[in-house]
N, CA, C and O atoms as a GROMACS GRO file, in nm:
protein
  560
    1MET      N    1   0.570  -1.073   1.435
    1MET     CA    2   0.497  -0.931   1.412
    1MET      C    3   0.384  -0.998   1.428
    1MET      O    4   0.352  -0.990   1.547
    2GLN      N    5   0.313  -1.056   1.371
    2GLN     CA    6   0.165  -1.096   1.368
    2GLN      C    7   0.137  -1.262   1.323
    2GLN      O    8   0.204  -1.356   1.280
    3THR      N    9   0.027  -1.243   1.352
    3THR     CA   10  -0.026  -1.394   1.364
    3THR      C   11  -0.075  -1.424   1.224
    3THR      O   12  -0.047  -1.528   1.164
    4ASN      N   13  -0.159  -1.314   1.171
    4ASN     CA   14  -0.196  -1.366   1.044
    4ASN      C   15  -0.084  -1.322   0.947
    4ASN      O   16  -0.007  -1.226   0.952
    5PRO      N   17  -0.100  -1.423   0.855
    5PRO     CA   18   0.056  -1.441   0.733
    5PRO      C   19   0.026  -1.354   0.656
    5PRO      O   20   0.086  -1.373   0.551
    6THR      N   21  -0.051  -1.247   0.651
    6THR     CA   22  -0.076  -1.164   0.521
    6THR      C   23  -0.044  -1.011   0.557
    6THR      O   24  -0.074  -0.956   0.663
    7ILE      N   25   0.016  -0.959   0.458
    7ILE     CA   26   0.049  -0.769   0.487
    7ILE      C   27  -0.002  -0.751   0.369
    7ILE      O   28   0.011  -0.826   0.273
    8LEU      N   29  -0.083  -0.613   0.375
    8LEU     CA   30  -0.116  -0.544   0.279
    8LEU      C   31  -0.073  -0.377   0.295
    8LEU      O   32  -0.059  -0.301   0.391
    9ALA      N   33  -0.060  -0.361   0.142
    9ALA     CA   34   0.008  -0.249   0.129
    9ALA      C   35  -0.097  -0.174   0.069
    9ALA      O   36  -0.176  -0.236  -0.001
   10LEU      N   37  -0.113  -0.034   0.085
   10LEU     CA   38  -0.209   0.093   0.028
   10LEU      C   39  -0.088   0.191  -0.049
   10LEU      O   40   0.024   0.230  -0.018
   11ASP      N   41  -0.180   0.208  -0.168
   11ASP     CA   42  -0.103   0.347  -0.225
   11ASP      C   43  -0.214   0.430  -0.240
   11ASP      O   44  -0.287   0.431  -0.339
   12VAL      N   45  -0.228   0.511  -0.128
   12VAL     CA   46  -0.340   0.601  -0.134
   12VAL      C   47  -0.320   0.709  -0.194
   12VAL      O   48  -0.231   0.794  -0.180
   13GLY      N   49  -0.436   0.701  -0.284
   13GLY     CA   50  -0.452   0.837  -0.340
   13GLY      C   51  -0.592   0.958  -0.330
   13GLY      O   52  -0.679   0.930  -0.248
   14ALA      N   53  -0.608   1.077  -0.406
   14ALA     CA   54  -0.738   1.122  -0.371
   14ALA      C   55  -0.841   1.028  -0.450
   14ALA      O   56  -0.936   0.995  -0.378
   15GLN      N   57  -0.847   0.987  -0.557
   15GLN     CA   58  -0.917   0.931  -0.593
   15GLN      C   59  -0.904   0.784  -0.591
   15GLN      O   60  -1.011   0.744  -0.543
   16ARG      N   61  -0.828   0.682  -0.618
   16ARG     CA   62  -0.823   0.559  -0.585
   16ARG      C   63  -0.704   0.500  -0.489
   16ARG      O   64  -0.593   0.551  -0.483
   17ILE      N   65  -0.732   0.421  -0.440
   17ILE     CA   66  -0.608   0.324  -0.350
   17ILE      C   67  -0.560   0.203  -0.426
   17ILE      O   68  -0.634   0.106  -0.438
   18GLY      N   69  -0.448   0.206  -0.473
   18GLY     CA   70  -0.403   0.079  -0.494
   18GLY      C   71  -0.379  -0.018  -0.401
   18GLY      O   72  -0.367   0.034  -0.290
   19VAL      N   73  -0.367  -0.133  -0.399
   19VAL     CA   74  -0.361  -0.239  -0.285
   19VAL      C   75  -0.266  -0.379  -0.360
   19VAL      O   76  -0.276  -0.430  -0.472
   20ALA      N   77  -0.187  -0.408  -0.258
   20ALA     CA   78  -0.085  -0.508  -0.289
   20ALA      C   79  -0.092  -0.582  -0.143
   20ALA      O   80  -0.122  -0.539  -0.032
   21ARG      N   81  -0.042  -0.741  -0.202
   21ARG     CA   82  -0.062  -0.806  -0.088
   21ARG      C   83   0.089  -0.878  -0.088
   21ARG      O   84   0.165  -0.868  -0.184
   22ALA      N   85   0.125  -0.966   0.053
   22ALA     CA   86   0.248  -1.054   0.034
   22ALA      C   87   0.223  -1.143   0.172
   22ALA      O   88   0.185  -1.109   0.284
   23ASN      N   89   0.258  -1.254   0.125
   23ASN     CA   90   0.258  -1.324   0.235
   23ASN      C   91   0.366  -1.368   0.357
   23ASN      O   92   0.442  -1.453   0.310
   24THR      N   93   0.396  -1.340   0.482
   24THR     CA   94   0.536  -1.323   0.555
   24THR      C   95   0.595  -1.447   0.543
   24THR      O   96   0.709  -1.446   0.589
   25ILE      N   97   0.557  -1.561   0.494
   25ILE     CA   98   0.688  -1.661   0.496
   25ILE      C   99   0.745  -1.647   0.302
   25ILE      O  100   0.863  -1.661   0.274
   26ALA      N  101   0.664  -1.624   0.220
   26ALA     CA  102   0.721  -1.648   0.091
   26ALA      C  103   0.778  -1.477   0.048
   26ALA      O  104   0.863  -1.446  -0.036
   27ARG      N  105   0.689  -1.379   0.146
   27ARG     CA  106   0.747  -1.235   0.096
   27ARG      C  107   0.765  -1.222  -0.048
   27ARG      O  108   0.882  -1.209  -0.082
   28ILE      N  109   0.683  -1.223  -0.136
   28ILE     CA  110   0.666  -1.219  -0.258
   28ILE      C  111   0.539  -1.122  -0.293
   28ILE      O  112   0.431  -1.173  -0.323
   29ALA      N  113   0.554  -0.990  -0.288
   29ALA     CA  114   0.454  -0.870  -0.313
   29ALA      C  115   0.371  -0.902  -0.472
   29ALA      O  116   0.427  -0.916  -0.580
   30SER      N  117   0.258  -0.906  -0.450
   30SER     CA  118   0.175  -0.893  -0.592
   30SER      C  119   0.060  -0.769  -0.597
   30SER      O  120   0.024  -0.721  -0.489
   31PRO      N  121   0.019  -0.730  -0.688
   31PRO     CA  122  -0.084  -0.611  -0.670
   31PRO      C  123  -0.194  -0.723  -0.670
   31PRO      O  124  -0.192  -0.837  -0.716
   32LEU      N  125  -0.297  -0.649  -0.602
   32LEU     CA  126  -0.428  -0.720  -0.548
   32LEU      C  127  -0.541  -0.651  -0.630
   32LEU      O  128  -0.599  -0.711  -0.720
   33VAL      N  129  -0.572  -0.508  -0.590
   33VAL     CA  130  -0.680  -0.447  -0.661
   33VAL      C  131  -0.637  -0.298  -0.613
   33VAL      O  132  -0.563  -0.252  -0.526
   34THR      N  133  -0.734  -0.239  -0.728
   34THR     CA  134  -0.744  -0.081  -0.677
   34THR      C  135  -0.875  -0.037  -0.625
   34THR      O  136  -0.962  -0.036  -0.711
   35LEU      N  137  -0.904  -0.009  -0.533
   35LEU     CA  138  -1.018   0.059  -0.487
   35LEU      C  139  -1.048   0.211  -0.491
   35LEU      O  140  -0.966   0.300  -0.468
   36ILE      N  141  -1.172   0.225  -0.522
   36ILE     CA  142  -1.229   0.360  -0.516
   36ILE      C  143  -1.236   0.440  -0.373
   36ILE      O  144  -1.310   0.412  -0.279
   37ASN      N  145  -1.136   0.553  -0.383
   37ASN     CA  146  -1.149   0.638  -0.236
   37ASN      C  147  -1.273   0.690  -0.246
   37ASN      O  148  -1.298   0.799  -0.297
   38ASP      N  149  -1.343   0.625  -0.204
   38ASP     CA  150  -1.488   0.712  -0.175
   38ASP      C  151  -1.528   0.678  -0.026
   38ASP      O  152  -1.448   0.607   0.034
   39ASP      N  153  -1.644   0.721   0.044
   39ASP     CA  154  -1.744   0.694   0.182
   39ASP      C  155  -1.732   0.574   0.193
   39ASP      O  156  -1.738   0.553   0.314
   40SER      N  157  -1.715   0.468   0.133
   40SER     CA  158  -1.716   0.328   0.143
   40SER      C  159  -1.572   0.272   0.173
   40SER      O  160  -1.545   0.157   0.208
   41ILE      N  161  -1.480   0.386   0.150
   41ILE     CA  162  -1.328   0.283   0.160
   41ILE      C  163  -1.305   0.217   0.269
   41ILE      O  164  -1.253   0.107   0.253
   42PHE      N  165  -1.337   0.260   0.413
   42PHE     CA  166  -1.290   0.186   0.519
   42PHE      C  167  -1.347   0.032   0.508
   42PHE      O  168  -1.289  -0.077   0.508
   43ASN      N  169  -1.479   0.068   0.498
   43ASN     CA  170  -1.559  -0.077   0.464
   43ASN      C  171  -1.496  -0.171   0.399
   43ASN      O  172  -1.481  -0.284   0.446
   44GLU      N  173  -1.432  -0.119   0.232
   44GLU     CA  174  -1.408  -0.217   0.180
   44GLU      C  175  -1.221  -0.268   0.232
   44GLU      O  176  -1.169  -0.380   0.226
   45ILE      N  177  -1.177  -0.170   0.268
   45ILE     CA  178  -1.048  -0.245   0.334
   45ILE      C  179  -1.093  -0.279   0.420
   45ILE      O  180  -0.979  -0.303   0.459
   46THR      N  181  -1.176  -0.322   0.529
   46THR     CA  182  -1.171  -0.394   0.631
   46THR      C  183  -1.243  -0.523   0.580
   46THR      O  184  -1.239  -0.627   0.646
   47ALA      N  185  -1.305  -0.515   0.466
   47ALA     CA  186  -1.336  -0.678   0.381
   47ALA      C  187  -1.232  -0.712   0.343
   47ALA      O  188  -1.236  -0.835   0.349
   48LEU      N  189  -1.134  -0.681   0.304
   48LEU     CA  190  -1.026  -0.720   0.222
   48LEU      C  191  -0.915  -0.780   0.332
   48LEU      O  192  -0.849  -0.882   0.310
   49ILE      N  193  -0.905  -0.705   0.445
   49ILE     CA  194  -0.865  -0.752   0.563
   49ILE      C  195  -0.915  -0.882   0.614
   49ILE      O  196  -0.838  -0.971   0.650
   50LYS      N  197  -1.030  -0.891   0.617
   50LYS     CA  198  -1.145  -1.043   0.686
   50LYS      C  199  -1.042  -1.156   0.546
   50LYS      O  200  -0.952  -1.236   0.572
   51SER      N  201  -1.087  -1.127   0.437
   51SER     CA  202  -1.107  -1.200   0.328
   51SER      C  203  -0.960  -1.241   0.291
   51SER      O  204  -0.948  -1.344   0.225
   52GLU      N  205  -0.865  -1.185   0.320
   52GLU     CA  206  -0.700  -1.205   0.271
   52GLU      C  207  -0.626  -1.228   0.408
   52GLU      O  208  -0.504  -1.239   0.412
   53ASP      N  209  -0.697  -1.234   0.511
   53ASP     CA  210  -0.648  -1.315   0.626
   53ASP      C  211  -0.505  -1.207   0.663
   53ASP      O  212  -0.387  -1.243   0.657
   54VAL      N  213  -0.551  -1.083   0.699
   54VAL     CA  214  -0.400  -0.953   0.686
   54VAL      C  215  -0.407  -0.964   0.835
   54VAL      O  216  -0.501  -0.977   0.913
   55GLY      N  217  -0.248  -0.952   0.852
   55GLY     CA  218  -0.217  -0.890   1.016
   55GLY      C  219  -0.162  -0.782   1.003
   55GLY      O  220  -0.175  -0.710   1.102
   56THR      N  221  -0.092  -0.729   0.901
   56THR     CA  222  -0.027  -0.615   0.915
   56THR      C  223  -0.048  -0.503   0.755
   56THR      O  224  -0.038  -0.530   0.635
   57LEU      N  225  -0.075  -0.400   0.816
   57LEU     CA  226  -0.124  -0.276   0.678
   57LEU      C  227   0.029  -0.210   0.707
   57LEU      O  228   0.088  -0.187   0.812
   58VAL      N  229   0.064  -0.188   0.568
   58VAL     CA  230   0.187  -0.089   0.501
   58VAL      C  231   0.124   0.034   0.412
   58VAL      O  232   0.080   0.017   0.298
   59VAL      N  233   0.126   0.128   0.464
   59VAL     CA  234   0.093   0.284   0.398
   59VAL      C  235   0.168   0.355   0.330
   59VAL      O  236   0.222   0.432   0.408
   60GLY      N  237   0.207   0.375   0.213
   60GLY     CA  238   0.299   0.458   0.129
   60GLY      C  239   0.270   0.547   0.194
   60GLY      O  240   0.151   0.572   0.218
   61LEU      N  241   0.401   0.642   0.256
   61LEU     CA  242   0.403   0.760   0.281
   61LEU      C  243   0.483   0.869   0.186
   61LEU      O  244   0.605   0.875   0.168
   62PRO      N  245   0.382   0.953   0.129
   62PRO     CA  246   0.453   1.048   0.042
   62PRO      C  247   0.542   1.164   0.083
   62PRO      O  248   0.495   1.210   0.187
   63ARG      N  249   0.644   1.227   0.048
   63ARG     CA  250   0.738   1.294   0.096
   63ARG      C  251   0.762   1.386  -0.014
   63ARG      O  252   0.746   1.346  -0.130
   64GLY      N  253   0.806   1.528   0.015
   64GLY     CA  254   0.894   1.615  -0.097
   64GLY      C  255   1.008   1.578  -0.164
   64GLY      O  256   1.070   1.483  -0.115
   65LEU      N  257   1.042   1.622  -0.247
   65LEU     CA  258   1.168   1.564  -0.315
   65LEU      C  259   1.306   1.539  -0.238
   65LEU      O  260   1.402   1.467  -0.265
   66GLU      N  261   1.270   1.654  -0.096
   66GLU     CA  262   1.402   1.644  -0.046
   66GLU      C  263   1.354   1.603   0.105
   66GLU      O  264   1.392   1.660   0.208
   67GLY      N  265   1.278   1.510   0.099
   67GLY     CA  266   1.223   1.442   0.212
   67GLY      C  267   1.146   1.513   0.318
   67GLY      O  268   1.105   1.474   0.427
   68GLN      N  269   1.138   1.621   0.260
   68GLN     CA  270   1.015   1.738   0.315
   68GLN      C  271   0.877   1.678   0.365
   68GLN      O  272   0.818   1.624   0.271
   69GLU      N  273   0.815   1.672   0.472
   69GLU     CA  274   0.640   1.666   0.488
   69GLU      C  275   0.569   1.767   0.389
   69GLU      O  276   0.603   1.885   0.376
   70THR      N  277   0.479   1.712   0.330
   70THR     CA  278   0.378   1.794   0.266
   70THR      C  279   0.221   1.796   0.309
   70THR      O  280   0.159   1.745   0.402
   71ALA      N  281   0.184   1.877   0.198
   71ALA     CA  282   0.040   1.898   0.242
   71ALA      C  283   0.000   1.730   0.225
   71ALA      O  284  -0.055   1.699   0.330
   72GLN      N  285   0.006   1.632   0.149
   72GLN     CA  286  -0.018   1.495   0.088
   72GLN      C  287   0.032   1.447   0.212
   72GLN      O  288  -0.054   1.394   0.282
   73THR      N  289   0.167   1.452   0.268
   73THR     CA  290   0.199   1.368   0.352
   73THR      C  291   0.119   1.341   0.500
   73THR      O  292   0.116   1.236   0.564
   74GLN      N  293   0.044   1.492   0.537
   74GLN     CA  294  -0.059   1.502   0.613
   74GLN      C  295  -0.176   1.433   0.602
   74GLN      O  296  -0.227   1.362   0.689
   75THR      N  297  -0.226   1.462   0.461
   75THR     CA  298  -0.358   1.360   0.434
   75THR      C  299  -0.336   1.218   0.462
   75THR      O  300  -0.421   1.144   0.511
   76ILE      N  301  -0.196   1.178   0.421
   76ILE     CA  302  -0.206   1.025   0.448
   76ILE      C  303  -0.197   1.011   0.562
   76ILE      O  304  -0.264   0.914   0.597
   77ARG      N  305  -0.131   1.076   0.669
   77ARG     CA  306  -0.144   1.052   0.825
   77ARG      C  307  -0.274   1.068   0.848
   77ARG      O  308  -0.313   0.960   0.891
   78ASP      N  309  -0.355   1.138   0.844
   78ASP     CA  310  -0.476   1.143   0.881
   78ASP      C  311  -0.567   1.029   0.830
   78ASP      O  312  -0.663   0.974   0.883
   79PHE      N  313  -0.508   1.010   0.711
   79PHE     CA  314  -0.587   0.871   0.664
   79PHE      C  315  -0.558   0.770   0.736
   79PHE      O  316  -0.627   0.669   0.718
   80VAL      N  317  -0.449   0.765   0.839
   80VAL     CA  318  -0.408   0.627   0.885
   80VAL      C  319  -0.443   0.645   1.025
   80VAL      O  320  -0.440   0.544   1.096
   81VAL      N  321  -0.480   0.769   1.083
   81VAL     CA  322  -0.584   0.761   1.184
   81VAL      C  323  -0.667   0.697   1.200
   81VAL      O  324  -0.675   0.596   1.268
   82GLN      N  325  -0.781   0.775   1.104
   82GLN     CA  326  -0.928   0.683   1.040
   82GLN      C  327  -0.887   0.537   1.057
   82GLN      O  328  -0.933   0.475   1.153
   83LEU      N  329  -0.797   0.472   0.964
   83LEU     CA  330  -0.752   0.353   0.932
   83LEU      C  331  -0.747   0.256   1.074
   83LEU      O  332  -0.816   0.156   1.097
   84LYS      N  333  -0.633   0.324   1.171
   84LYS     CA  334  -0.615   0.259   1.300
   84LYS      C  335  -0.766   0.262   1.395
   84LYS      O  336  -0.780   0.181   1.487
   85GLN      N  337  -0.857   0.346   1.369
   85GLN     CA  338  -0.967   0.338   1.430
   85GLN      C  339  -1.038   0.230   1.359
   85GLN      O  340  -1.104   0.178   1.450
   86LYS      N  341  -1.059   0.176   1.268
   86LYS     CA  342  -1.130   0.080   1.211
   86LYS      C  343  -1.098  -0.045   1.207
   86LYS      O  344  -1.180  -0.133   1.180
   87THR      N  345  -0.940  -0.076   1.240
   87THR     CA  346  -0.889  -0.189   1.264
   87THR      C  347  -0.834  -0.218   1.388
   87THR      O  348  -0.841  -0.126   1.469
   88ASP      N  349  -0.780  -0.325   1.426
   88ASP     CA  350  -0.680  -0.336   1.556
   88ASP      C  351  -0.548  -0.375   1.494
   88ASP      O  352  -0.463  -0.426   1.567
   89LEU      N  353  -0.523  -0.354   1.358
   89LEU     CA  354  -0.388  -0.415   1.298
   89LEU      C  355  -0.265  -0.301   1.329
   89LEU      O  356  -0.294  -0.183   1.350
   90PRO      N  357  -0.141  -0.345   1.330
   90PRO     CA  358  -0.036  -0.252   1.331
   90PRO      C  359  -0.028  -0.191   1.190
   90PRO      O  360  -0.022  -0.250   1.082
   91VAL      N  361  -0.028  -0.093   1.210
   91VAL     CA  362   0.003   0.016   1.088
   91VAL      C  363   0.148   0.056   1.016
   91VAL      O  364   0.205   0.105   1.114
   92TYR      N  365   0.210   0.063   0.946
   92TYR     CA  366   0.335   0.078   0.914
   92TYR      C  367   0.345   0.222   0.814
   92TYR      O  368   0.248   0.233   0.739
   93PHE      N  369   0.417   0.298   0.805
   93PHE     CA  370   0.452   0.372   0.692
   93PHE      C  371   0.574   0.339   0.615
   93PHE      O  372   0.678   0.307   0.673
   94GLN      N  373   0.566   0.346   0.486
   94GLN     CA  374   0.681   0.313   0.408
   94GLN      C  375   0.687   0.416   0.301
   94GLN      O  376   0.595   0.438   0.222
   95ASP      N  377   0.810   0.484   0.305
   95ASP     CA  378   0.860   0.583   0.182
   95ASP      C  379   0.784   0.540   0.054
   95ASP      O  380   0.785   0.423   0.015
   96GLU      N  381   0.731   0.620   0.003
   96GLU     CA  382   0.670   0.587  -0.152
   96GLU      C  383   0.713   0.663  -0.239
   96GLU      O  384   0.637   0.685  -0.334
   97ALA      N  385   0.840   0.726  -0.238
   97ALA     CA  386   0.913   0.809  -0.350
   97ALA      C  387   0.904   0.724  -0.482
   97ALA      O  388   0.910   0.601  -0.487
   98LEU      N  389   0.890   0.794  -0.569
   98LEU     CA  390   0.878   0.750  -0.698
   98LEU      C  391   0.849   0.611  -0.753
   98LEU      O  392   0.898   0.543  -0.843
   99THR      N  393   0.751   0.595  -0.663
   99THR     CA  394   0.689   0.429  -0.684
   99THR      C  395   0.566   0.431  -0.812
   99THR      O  396   0.540   0.337  -0.888
  100SER      N  397   0.501   0.570  -0.808
  100SER     CA  398   0.382   0.563  -0.898
  100SER      C  399   0.499   0.584  -1.032
  100SER      O  400   0.493   0.518  -1.136
  101GLN      N  401   0.594   0.681  -1.004
  101GLN     CA  402   0.695   0.672  -1.139
  101GLN      C  403   0.726   0.546  -1.202
  101GLN      O  404   0.703   0.504  -1.316
  102LYS      N  405   0.780   0.500  -1.110
  102LYS     CA  406   0.849   0.352  -1.165
  102LYS      C  407   0.719   0.242  -1.217
  102LYS      O  408   0.725   0.184  -1.325
  103ALA      N  409   0.622   0.230  -1.136
  103ALA     CA  410   0.514   0.127  -1.181
  103ALA      C  411   0.450   0.187  -1.321
  103ALA      O  412   0.384   0.109  -1.389
  104GLU      N  413   0.470   0.334  -1.371
  104GLU     CA  414   0.408   0.343  -1.499
  104GLU      C  415   0.554   0.315  -1.577
  104GLU      O  416   0.536   0.205  -1.629
  105SER      N  417   0.643   0.344  -1.599
  105SER     CA  418   0.739   0.296  -1.671
  105SER      C  419   0.751   0.120  -1.695
  105SER      O  420   0.779   0.046  -1.789
  106GLU      N  421   0.724   0.108  -1.592
  106GLU     CA  422   0.727  -0.090  -1.592
  106GLU      C  423   0.638  -0.097  -1.684
  106GLU      O  424   0.678  -0.140  -1.792
  107LEU      N  425   0.504  -0.060  -1.672
  107LEU     CA  426   0.398  -0.099  -1.732
  107LEU      C  427   0.404  -0.039  -1.876
  107LEU      O  428   0.345  -0.114  -1.954
  108GLU      N  429   0.442   0.038  -1.920
  108GLU     CA  430   0.478   0.138  -2.047
  108GLU      C  431   0.604  -0.004  -2.124
  108GLU      O  432   0.610  -0.039  -2.242
  109SER      N  433   0.653  -0.033  -2.057
  109SER     CA  434   0.772  -0.113  -2.098
  109SER      C  435   0.722  -0.248  -2.150
  109SER      O  436   0.791  -0.316  -2.226
  110ARG      N  437   0.586  -0.293  -2.102
  110ARG     CA  438   0.554  -0.422  -2.141
  110ARG      C  439   0.467  -0.430  -2.282
  110ARG      O  440   0.440  -0.534  -2.342
  111GLY      N  441   0.419  -0.260  -2.331
  111GLY     CA  442   0.385  -0.240  -2.420
  111GLY      C  443   0.234  -0.282  -2.460
  111GLY      O  444   0.189  -0.282  -2.574
  112LYS      N  445   0.171  -0.316  -2.353
  112LYS     CA  446  -0.029  -0.336  -2.343
  112LYS      C  447  -0.071  -0.194  -2.304
  112LYS      O  448  -0.011  -0.101  -2.252
  113PRO      N  449  -0.194  -0.211  -2.347
  113PRO     CA  450  -0.280  -0.088  -2.274
  113PRO      C  451  -0.282  -0.138  -2.118
  113PRO      O  452  -0.290  -0.258  -2.092
  114PHE      N  453  -0.271  -0.011  -1.991
  114PHE     CA  454  -0.287   0.008  -1.884
  114PHE      C  455  -0.358   0.106  -1.841
  114PHE      O  456  -0.377   0.208  -1.907
  115SER      N  457  -0.422   0.078  -1.680
  115SER     CA  458  -0.537   0.200  -1.634
  115SER      C  459  -0.429   0.288  -1.555
  115SER      O  460  -0.308   0.266  -1.550
  116LYS      N  461  -0.495   0.387  -1.497
  116LYS     CA  462  -0.411   0.452  -1.379
  116LYS      C  463  -0.438   0.365  -1.257
  116LYS      O  464  -0.351   0.368  -1.170
  117GLY      N  465  -0.566   0.271  -1.233
  117GLY     CA  466  -0.573   0.158  -1.164
  117GLY      C  467  -0.433   0.071  -1.150
  117GLY      O  468  -0.362   0.046  -1.052
  118ASP      N  469  -0.424   0.041  -1.269
  118ASP     CA  470  -0.326  -0.071  -1.275
  118ASP      C  471  -0.185   0.010  -1.216
  118ASP      O  472  -0.110  -0.069  -1.159
  119ILE      N  473  -0.149   0.110  -1.218
  119ILE     CA  474  -0.034   0.206  -1.179
  119ILE      C  475  -0.049   0.200  -1.025
  119ILE      O  476   0.045   0.166  -0.952
  120ASP      N  477  -0.154   0.228  -0.986
  120ASP     CA  478  -0.189   0.226  -0.848
  120ASP      C  479  -0.169   0.128  -0.746
  120ASP      O  480  -0.147   0.142  -0.626
  121ALA      N  481  -0.186  -0.010  -0.844
  121ALA     CA  482  -0.174  -0.138  -0.775
  121ALA      C  483  -0.041  -0.196  -0.764
  121ALA      O  484  -0.003  -0.277  -0.680
  122LEU      N  485   0.038  -0.135  -0.879
  122LEU     CA  486   0.180  -0.176  -0.880
  122LEU      C  487   0.267  -0.054  -0.816
  122LEU      O  488   0.389  -0.068  -0.811
  123ALA      N  489   0.214   0.054  -0.774
  123ALA     CA  490   0.277   0.108  -0.698
  123ALA      C  491   0.294   0.077  -0.583
  123ALA      O  492   0.406   0.086  -0.533
  124ALA      N  493   0.155   0.019  -0.491
  124ALA     CA  494   0.148  -0.039  -0.390
  124ALA      C  495   0.232  -0.196  -0.352
  124ALA      O  496   0.262  -0.243  -0.242
  125THR      N  497   0.251  -0.243  -0.473
  125THR     CA  498   0.352  -0.340  -0.486
  125THR      C  499   0.467  -0.330  -0.436
  125THR      O  500   0.512  -0.399  -0.344
  126TYR      N  501   0.545  -0.206  -0.519
  126TYR     CA  502   0.676  -0.171  -0.512
  126TYR      C  503   0.678  -0.101  -0.330
  126TYR      O  504   0.776  -0.120  -0.258
  127ILE      N  505   0.566  -0.029  -0.286
  127ILE     CA  506   0.571  -0.005  -0.134
  127ILE      C  507   0.608  -0.084  -0.081
  127ILE      O  508   0.713  -0.073  -0.017
  128LEU      N  509   0.513  -0.240  -0.088
  128LEU     CA  510   0.522  -0.350  -0.013
  128LEU      C  511   0.669  -0.415  -0.009
  128LEU      O  512   0.726  -0.467   0.087
  129GLU      N  513   0.717  -0.394  -0.146
  129GLU     CA  514   0.860  -0.497  -0.163
  129GLU      C  515   0.972  -0.386  -0.088
  129GLU      O  516   1.073  -0.443  -0.045
  130ASP      N  517   0.970  -0.276  -0.072
  130ASP     CA  518   1.061  -0.197   0.007
  130ASP      C  519   1.012  -0.227   0.140
  130ASP      O  520   1.101  -0.247   0.222
  131PHE      N  521   0.916  -0.233   0.174
  131PHE     CA  522   0.870  -0.244   0.338
  131PHE      C  523   0.967  -0.406   0.360
  131PHE      O  524   1.049  -0.416   0.450
  132LEU      N  525   0.942  -0.498   0.280
  132LEU     CA  526   0.979  -0.663   0.298
  132LEU      C  527   1.126  -0.617   0.329
  132LEU      O  528   1.175  -0.648   0.437
  133GLN      N  529   1.189  -0.552   0.248
  133GLN     CA  530   1.340  -0.527   0.223
  133GLN      C  531   1.368  -0.475   0.353
  133GLN      O  532   1.435  -0.535   0.437
  134ASP      N  533   1.313  -0.356   0.370
  134ASP     CA  534   1.353  -0.276   0.507
  134ASP      C  535   1.355  -0.352   0.647
  134ASP      O  536   1.419  -0.330   0.750
  135ASN      N  537   1.253  -0.457   0.610
  135ASN     CA  538   1.205  -0.516   0.768
  135ASN      C  539   1.240  -0.651   0.756
  135ASN      O  540   1.188  -0.703   0.855
  136ALA      N  541   1.287  -0.722   0.703
  136ALA     CA  542   1.330  -0.863   0.631
  136ALA      C  543   1.362  -0.929   0.804
  136ALA      O  544   1.316  -1.041   0.828
  137GLY      N  545   1.413  -0.880   0.880
  137GLY     CA  546   1.475  -0.900   0.998
  137GLY      C  547   1.356  -0.918   1.099
  137GLY      O  548   1.343  -1.024   1.159
  138ALA      N  549   1.272  -0.815   1.117
  138ALA     CA  550   1.142  -0.824   1.199
  138ALA      C  551   1.071  -0.961   1.154
  138ALA      O  552   1.051  -1.053   1.233
  139LEU      N  553   1.038  -0.964   1.034
  139LEU     CA  554   0.940  -1.078   0.974
  139LEU      C  555   1.007  -1.216   0.963
  139LEU      O  556   0.958  -1.315   0.909
  140ALA      N  557   1.106  -1.208   1.012
  140ALA     CA  558   1.195  -1.343   1.049
  140ALA      C  559   1.136  -1.441   1.149
  140ALA      O  560   1.198  -1.543   1.180
   0.00000   0.00000   0.00000
């Protein structure tokens, strides 16, 4: 799939972007960081790509409850167009259905304080886990 061993997943929101990473060999996704989605976001993402030796990007794609495209779906598609212009890496979409709710439930069950950024980074981890599972053969 790529020569660089790290896959980076992005859970893109209007205010924050949760980021998770996994190595293509170990295939264990983990939260990395939460970025503020502002005018410097593409510079921050390209810096992460360099520092983490990223070869593949995965972006969570939101859809409506019945799988239909929404305004948010188009916003993410537009974001990915810009992302592709800033990097020369392959970018894949992964359905992000219910990942934020799952992340919030997981964090609540731990009984410790957490932030919205923690939810975003954990949601990105679930997006990446789903991608790894769906593409296991292609990553071999």
